[in-house]
C-alpha positions in Angstrom: -11.8 19.9 -29.0 -12.4 20.2 -32.8 -16.0 19.0 -33.7 -16.8 17.8 -30.0 -20.6 18.0 -30.3 -20.4 15.9 -33.4 -18.3 13.1 -31.8 -19.8 9.8 -30.7 -20.5 9.5 -27.0 -18.7 6.3 -26.1 -19.5 6.4 -22.4 -22.8 7.7 -20.9 -24.1 7.9 -17.2 -27.6 9.0 -16.6 -28.5 9.4 -12.8 -26.1 6.6 -11.9 -25.5 5.4 -8.4 -23.6 2.5 -7.1 -23.3 0.8 -3.7 -20.9 -1.8 -2.7 -22.2 -5.0 -0.8 -22.4 -4.3 2.8 -21.6 -0.5 2.5 -23.6 2.1 4.4 -24.4 4.2 1.4 -23.5 4.8 -2.2 -20.0 5.2 -3.4 -21.3 7.3 -6.3 -24.5 9.2 -6.4 -26.6 10.6 -9.3 -23.8 10.8 -11.8 -24.6 12.3 -15.1 -21.8 12.2 -17.6 -21.0 11.9 -21.2 -17.6 11.1 -22.5 -17.1 11.6 -26.2 -14.8 9.5 -28.6 -11.2 10.6 -28.5 -11.7 12.8 -25.3 -9.1 12.9 -22.6 -10.9 13.1 -19.1 -9.4 13.4 -15.7 -11.4 12.5 -12.5 -9.8 14.0 -9.4 -11.0 14.6 -5.7 -10.3 13.4 -2.1 -9.7 9.7 -1.3 -12.9 7.8 -1.3 -14.8 10.3 -3.4 -15.7 7.8 -6.0 -13.1 8.2 -8.8 -12.2 4.4 -8.7 -15.8 3.4 -8.7 -16.5 5.2 -11.9 -13.6 3.4 -13.6 -15.0 0.1 -12.3 -18.4 0.8 -13.6 -16.9 1.6 -17.2 -14.8 -1.6 -17.2 -17.6 -3.7 -15.8 -15.8 -4.6 -12.5 -18.3 -2.8 -10.3 -21.2 -5.2 -11.1 -19.6 -8.3 -12.4 -16.7 -8.5 -9.9 -17.7 -6.5 -6.8 -21.2 -7.5 -7.1 -22.7 -4.1 -6.1 -25.9 -2.5 -6.8 -25.9 -0.1 -9.8 -28.9 2.2 -10.6 -29.6 4.5 -13.3 -28.7 4.2 -17.0 -25.1 3.3 -18.0 -24.0 2.7 -21.7 -20.9 1.9 -23.5 -20.7 2.6 -27.2 -24.5 3.2 -27.2 -25.5 -0.2 -25.4 -26.2 -0.8 -21.7 -22.9 -1.8 -20.0 -24.9 -4.7 -18.2 -25.7 -6.2 -21.5 -22.0 -6.8 -22.2 -20.2 -10.0 -20.8 -17.1 -9.0 -19.1 -14.9 -10.5 -21.8 -16.5 -8.3 -24.4 -16.0 -5.2 -22.2 -12.3 -6.1 -22.0 -12.1 -5.7 -25.8 -13.4 -2.3 -25.6 -12.1 -0.9 -22.4 -8.5 -1.4 -21.4 -7.8 -1.0 -17.6 -4.4 -0.1 -16.0 -4.6 -0.3 -12.4 -2.7 1.6 -9.7 -0.5 -1.5 -8.9 0.0 -3.1 -12.3 1.1 -6.4 -10.5 -2.5 -7.1 -9.8 -3.1 -7.4 -13.5 -0.3 -9.7 -14.6 -0.7 -13.3 -15.4 2.7 -14.1 -16.9 6.2 -13.7 -15.7 8.1 -12.8 -19.0 7.4 -9.5 -20.9 6.3 -10.7 -24.3 4.1 -13.4 -22.6 2.3 -10.9 -20.7 1.8 -8.5 -23.6 0.4 -11.5 -25.8 -1.8 -12.9 -23.0 -4.9 -10.8 -23.7 -4.8 -11.4 -27.5 -4.2 -15.0 -26.8 -7.4 -15.1 -24.8 -9.4 -13.3 -27.5 -8.1 -16.0 -30.1 -6.1 -13.4 -32.2 -4.3 -15.6 -34.9 -0.7 -16.3 -34.4 0.5 -14.4 -37.3 -1.4 -11.3 -36.1 -0.4 -11.9 -32.6 3.3 -11.4 -33.3 2.7 -8.2 -35.1 0.4 -6.8 -32.3 3.0 -7.8 -29.5 5.9 -6.0 -31.5 3.9 -2.9 -32.1 2.8 -2.8 -28.6 6.3 -3.3 -27.3 7.6 -0.6 -29.7 4.7 1.7 -28.5 6.2 1.8 -25.0 9.9 1.9 -26.1 10.1 -1.4 -24.3 12.4 -3.4 -26.6 15.0 -3.6 -23.9 12.4 -5.3 -21.6 11.9 -8.3 -24.0 13.0 -11.6 -22.5 13.1 -10.3 -19.0 11.3 -11.4 -15.9 8.6 -8.9 -15.0 8.6 -9.0 -11.1 12.0 -7.7 -10.5 11.4 -4.8 -12.7 11.0 -1.1 -11.4 7.4 0.3 -11.2 7.9 2.3 -14.2 8.8 -0.6 -16.2 5.8 -2.6 -14.9 3.6 0.3 -15.6 4.8 0.2 -19.3 4.3 -3.4 -19.6 0.7 -3.0 -18.3 0.1 -0.5 -20.9 1.5 -2.6 -23.8 -0.5 -5.7 -22.7 -3.7 -3.5 -23.0 -2.6 -1.7 -26.2 -2.1 -5.1 -27.9 -5.8 -5.8 -27.6 -6.4 -2.4 -29.1 -9.4 -1.1 -27.1 -11.2 2.1 -28.1 -11.1 3.3 -24.3 -8.3 3.3 -21.8 -9.0 3.6 -18.0 -6.2 4.5 -15.7 -6.5 4.3 -11.9 -3.9 6.3 -10.0 -1.3 5.4 -12.7 1.4 7.7 -11.2 1.1 6.6 -7.7 4.1 4.3 -7.6 6.3 6.1 -10.2 9.3 8.3 -10.0 9.1 11.6 -11.7 11.3 10.5 -14.7 8.8 7.6 -15.2 5.8 9.9 -14.8 7.0 11.8 -17.8 7.4 8.5 -19.7 3.8 7.6 -18.7 2.8 11.2 -19.9 4.3 10.3 -23.3 2.5 7.1 -23.6 -0.8 8.7 -22.6 -0.2 11.4 -25.3 0.4 8.8 -27.9 -2.9 7.1 -27.1 -4.8 10.4 -27.5 -3.1 11.2 -30.8 -4.2 7.7 -32.0 -7.8 8.8 -31.2 -8.4 6.7 -28.3 -10.6 7.9 -25.5 -8.8 8.1 -22.1 -10.1 8.4 -18.5 -7.6 8.9 -15.7 -8.5 8.8 -12.0 -5.7 10.6 -10.4 -4.6 12.7 -7.4 -1.4 14.2 -9.1 -2.5 16.6 -11.8 0.6 18.5 -12.9 1.7 16.0 -15.6 -2.0 15.9 -17.2 -2.5 19.6 -17.9 -1.0 19.3 -21.5 -3.2 16.4 -22.1 -6.5 16.6 -20.6 -9.7 18.2 -22.3 -11.5 18.1 -18.9 -10.9 17.9 -15.3 -13.9 16.6 -13.2 -13.7 17.1 -9.5 -15.7 14.7 -7.4 -16.9 15.0 -3.7 -18.8 12.5 -1.6 -19.7 10.5 -4.6 -20.9 13.3 -6.8 -19.6 15.4 -9.7 -19.2 18.8 -8.3 -17.0 20.9 -10.5 -15.5 20.9 -14.1 -12.4 22.7 -15.5 -10.4 22.9 -18.6 -6.7 22.7 -18.2 -6.5 26.5 -18.4 -9.1 27.1 -15.8 -7.4 24.5 -13.5 -4.0 26.3 -13.9 -5.7 29.6 -13.1 -7.6 28.4 -10.0 -6.9 30.5 -7.0 -4.4 28.7 -4.6 -6.7 29.2 -1.7 -9.5 27.6 -3.4 -7.4 24.7 -4.4 -6.4 24.1 -1.0 -9.9 24.5 0.4 -11.2 21.7 -1.9 -8.2 19.7 -1.4 -6.7 18.7 -4.8 -3.0 18.5 -5.9 -1.2 21.3 -7.3 -1.4 21.6 -11.2 1.8 23.6 -11.6 4.8 22.4 -9.7 6.5 25.9 -10.3 4.0 27.4 -7.8 4.9 25.3 -5.0 5.7 27.5 -1.9 7.7 26.3 1.0 9.1 27.8 4.1 11.1 24.9 5.8 13.5 26.3 8.3 17.0 25.2 8.6 17.5 22.9 11.6 20.4 23.3 13.8 22.3 20.2 14.2 21.2 18.5 17.3 22.3 15.2 18.8 23.5 12.6 16.4 21.0 9.7 16.1 22.2 7.7 13.0 25.5 7.3 11.6 26.0 5.2 8.5 29.6 4.5 7.8 31.0 3.0 4.6 28.1 0.8 4.0 28.0 -1.6 1.2 25.4 -4.2 -0.1 25.2 -6.6 -3.1 22.6 -9.0 -4.5 24.2 -12.2 -5.7 27.6 -10.3 -6.1 26.0 -7.4 -7.9 26.7 -4.3 -6.1 23.7 -2.1 -5.1 25.7 0.6 -3.3 29.3 0.8 -1.9 31.0 2.8 0.8 27.8 4.8 1.6 28.1 7.2 4.5 25.9 9.9 6.0 24.6 11.2 9.4 21.2 12.1 10.6 20.3 14.1 13.7 17.2 14.2 16.0 14.4 16.2 14.4 15.6 15.8 10.9 13.2 15.1 8.1 15.3 13.8 5.3 14.1 13.1 1.7 15.8 10.1 0.5 15.8 10.4 -3.4 17.1 8.8 -6.5 16.0 6.8 -9.5 14.4 3.2 -9.0 16.9 0.5 -8.4 19.6 2.8 -6.8 19.3 1.1 -3.5 16.9 3.5 -1.3 14.7 0.6 -0.1 17.6 -1.8 0.4 19.1 1.0 2.7 15.9 1.1 4.6 15.8 -2.7 5.1 19.4 -2.6 6.5 18.7 0.3 8.9 15.9 -1.5 10.5 17.5 -5.0 10.5 15.5 -6.9 7.6 18.7 -7.2 5.7 22.4 -7.5 6.6 25.0 -5.3 5.0 28.1 -6.8 3.1 30.4 -4.4 5.0 30.3 -1.1 6.9 28.7 0.0 10.2 25.5 1.3 11.4 25.6 3.4 14.7 22.7 4.5 16.6 23.3 7.2 19.3 27.0 6.7 18.8 27.0 2.9 19.3 27.4 0.3 16.7 24.3 -1.8 16.5 24.1 -5.4 15.0 21.7 -5.9 12.3 19.4 -8.1 14.2 19.1 -5.4 17.0 18.3 -2.6 14.8 14.5 -3.2 14.9 14.6 -1.6 18.4 15.9 1.7 16.9 14.4 2.0 13.5 10.8 1.2 12.1 10.2 0.8 8.5 6.8 1.6 6.8 7.0 -0.1 3.4 5.4 0.8 0.1 3.5 -2.4 0.1 1.2 -1.7 2.9 -0.7 -5.0 2.6 2.4 -6.8 4.0 2.3 -4.9 7.1 -1.5 -5.3 8.1 -2.7 -8.3 9.9 -5.8 -7.4 11.9 -9.4 -8.2 11.3 -10.4 -4.4 11.6 -8.7 -1.1 11.4 -9.2 -0.9 15.3 -7.9 -4.4 15.7 -4.8 -3.5 13.7 -3.9 -0.9 16.3 -4.6 -3.3 19.2 -2.2 -5.7 17.9 0.6 -3.3 18.5 -0.5 -2.1 21.9 -2.2 -4.9 23.9 -3.6 -2.5 26.6 -4.8 0.2 24.4 -8.0 1.9 25.5 -10.9 2.7 23.2 -10.3 6.5 23.6 -6.6 6.1 22.6 -7.6 4.2 19.6 -10.2 6.6 18.6 -7.8 9.6 19.2 -5.1 8.1 16.8 -7.6 7.0 14.2 -9.1 10.6 14.2 -5.7 12.0 13.9 -5.3 10.0 10.7 -8.7 10.5 9.3 -9.8 6.9 9.8 -12.1 6.7 12.6 -15.2 6.1 10.3 -13.5 3.0 9.1 -12.5 1.6 12.4 -14.7 -1.4 12.2 -13.7 -2.1 8.4 -11.4 -4.8 7.5 -7.8 -3.3 6.4 -8.2 -5.1 3.1 -11.2 -3.2 2.2 -9.6 0.2 2.5 -8.2 2.2 -0.3 -4.4 2.4 -1.0 -4.2 5.9 0.7 -6.2 4.6 3.8 -4.0 1.7 4.2 -1.0 4.0 4.0 -2.3 6.1 6.9 -3.1 3.0 8.9 0.5 1.7 8.7 1.7 5.3 9.8 -0.7 5.1 12.7 0.7 1.8 13.8 4.4 3.3 13.5 3.1 6.0 16.1 2.7 3.4 18.6 5.7 1.3 17.9 7.6 4.8 18.4 11.2 3.8 17.6 13.9 7.0 17.6 14.1 6.5 13.8 11.2 6.2 11.5 11.5 5.2 7.8 8.7 5.7 5.3 8.7 4.4 1.7 6.7 6.5 -0.6 4.1 7.5 2.1 2.0 9.7 -0.4 1.4 7.2 -3.0 -2.4 7.2 -3.5 -2.9 10.2 -1.3 -4.9 13.3 -2.1 -3.9 16.8 -1.0 -5.7 17.1 2.4 -4.4 13.6 3.5 -0.8 14.6 2.2 -0.9 17.7 4.2 -2.3 15.7 7.2 0.7 13.3 6.9 3.1 16.2 6.5 1.9 18.1 9.4 2.1 15.1 11.6 5.5 14.2 10.6 6.7 17.7 11.2 5.1 17.3 14.8 7.0 14.2 15.4 10.2 15.8 14.3 9.8 18.6 16.6 9.8 16.1 19.5 13.1 14.8 18.3 12.3 11.9 16.2 14.5 11.4 13.1 12.5 10.6 9.9 13.9 9.4 6.6 11.4 9.5 3.8 12.0 7.6 0.5 10.0 9.6 -2.0 9.6 10.7 -5.6 7.0 13.1 -4.7 8.4 16.6 -5.2 5.3 18.5 -3.8 5.5 16.4 -0.5 9.1 16.6 0.0 9.1 20.5 -0.7 6.5 21.0 2.0 8.0 18.6 4.5 11.6 17.8 4.6 14.6 19.9 5.7 17.3 17.9 3.9 17.7 15.6 1.0 20.0 12.6 0.4 20.3 12.1 -3.3 21.6 8.6 -4.3 23.3 9.8 -7.6 25.1 6.3 -8.3 26.1 3.3 -6.4 28.9 4.9 -4.4 27.9 8.6 -3.9 25.2 10.1 -2.0 24.9 13.9 -2.1 23.6 15.5 1.2 22.0 19.0 0.9 19.6 21.5 2.6 16.4 22.1 0.9 16.2 25.7 2.0 16.5 27.6 -1.1 17.3 24.5 -3.2 14.0 23.4 -4.7 15.3 23.6 -8.2 18.0 21.2 -7.2 15.5 18.9 -5.6 13.3 18.9 -8.9 16.5 18.2 -11.0 17.4 15.3 -8.9 14.0 13.8 -8.8 13.9 14.1 -12.6 17.2 12.4 -13.1 17.4 8.9 -14.4 
């Protein structure tokens, strides 16, 4: 960075540690970090390493909302962070969360974009200008006047960025911003971040997916067990030996270097036959005359842009929704929509909607009444969750919740398993853990459909792809030797 040493330090940590209420230890430990004005910094590392906590310290939520214990010296624009009231931090630090729905207060686009400015008493004449500029900044004119909640994840992410940029903070903090986005939307997010950097804003991103940030980041900081352990420039990260990358457990920085050796699966017994399936919401077709087959042992990537009907298909296959027309056959027999839950289990993208227990262990007991402690321990260790067995599911990270719902699906054990974005919020080690486990289930004959936008995960896991190219056409192709095609389909919009 030009004139780096002369730039103002906007965020400073000196021997900073933080512990959440009731936690056995500190989430971050002895952090020393200076972030300069206009710098673009990426925090990465395994789930639970402390990335999100760093962002919460900077935006004031760690102490003010989570009521944890903060030690050491922390400053924002030269003043101790603890001296700022939360509303004042909000003017200086704009936060975009992993799930933007959690930060929305209005139902219509322009109302949400204006909300922060209204709270800070921005005059009406200036407010209109700020909202218009923020919407133009995300190329979101087509979103004006529309309800937010039916929008795609990418559109919601855009609105979250616009609502923050209307306040015009000096610092932007992103927490896992790509977790719920398709690859096309990730590229759009990259463009928005690049614009913020060009305008001179300081940007901090806590992220597992790194490939889209190598053109933007000035520094990549690797965290482990609450500590800052390594630092790379983009060039150094891209040159990191593959074995070292896998050992420390970070996602690949160059998608062109992905290696896969997925064998062709011989067609075994037909488990699922979707025949001329159609569905519509309020007379608006979602898909029409959809047909495909799946066999025992298949690991199928279900791909296509947001809103094309992938999740709707999953809901039909497991009996949550009823098709408009067509048939669903399991093992050669047509099955009514109400009985499909006996054949297919759906792990949804919204994990909170599938977790009901008072603890992680209790969640498993709810789904197997006579489970022994040894069985519970074995399953939780398989998914890397045993040390959280007594924690309430609501206190887990997004990636941990994702793994818990997958553990539950193991015990429900239907012939067909459907997963919706199972790698959102997952680091490399846990992504590989899930991939290996799904492969082992497929080897035992389970048929697995995976709705995903994650090129890296699909390439290392699946043997086939079903590409929803439009409302009436699904292209079925093998992934053996077809990674370029998979990439093109995931990037299509």
